[in-house]
C-alpha positions, 0 to 999 in steps of 0.5 A, a space after each residue: 893220259 898223261 898231262 904235263 906242266 911242260 909243252 908236248 907240242 913237238 915230237 921233241 917236247 913230248 919225247 922229252 917229257 915221257 923219257 921215249 925216243 922221238 921215233 916212238 911218238 905218233 904225230 899227227 899231221 893233217 893235210 888237205 885233199 884236193 877235193 876237201 877232205 881231212 887226210 890225217 898221217 900219223 908218223 913216227 916223230 923221227 920222220 918226215 912225211 912224203 906228201 907224194 907217197 901220200 897223194 899217190 895212196 889217196 889217189 889225188 893231190 894234197 896240201 898241207 892244212 893250215 891252223 883254221 882248216 885243222 881246228 875246224 876239221 879236227 876240233 883240236 889245235 896244231 899241236 894237240 891233235 890225237 889220232 882219233 875222235 876228229 869232228 870230220 872223220 878223216 882218211 887215216 894213213 899210218 906210218 909204217 915205222 911206228 910198228 917196230 914199237 911195243 909202245 907209242 905216244 900220241 897227242 891227248 888233245 891239248 899241247 901239254 897231253 899225251 897217251 901211250 898206246 900200241 901200234 895195233 891199238 892204233 890200227 884199231 881206233 883209227 881203222 887204218 893201215 900201216 904204209 910207206 908215207 916217209 921220205 
């Protein structure tokens, strides 16, 4: 775990702090399923999540989670959500574009902390699969 004096809230900030490419940032994006479940998409910092693809994988509509839902369901503030260790276990999908890197970086629970892991670590820690979730 690395903690910085500057913010790592955004993918660009995290990439600048770590010295990696923005595509190596594993950003955690939380959505709310139609049935109320949290849905976590861990995507490359260079990508935009395609909500229609995620909804199709889930089998129901999703909407963007607001800050209160994120905090309540994960235990972390927006911009600090790690890919695991949430208060309520989410359904998780991993962006297959992250698989091409030997090292990726994820939020470490605060807006100034990140940690390095491999795509295999991410898959093992989340129990999720790499799929097509981006535009």
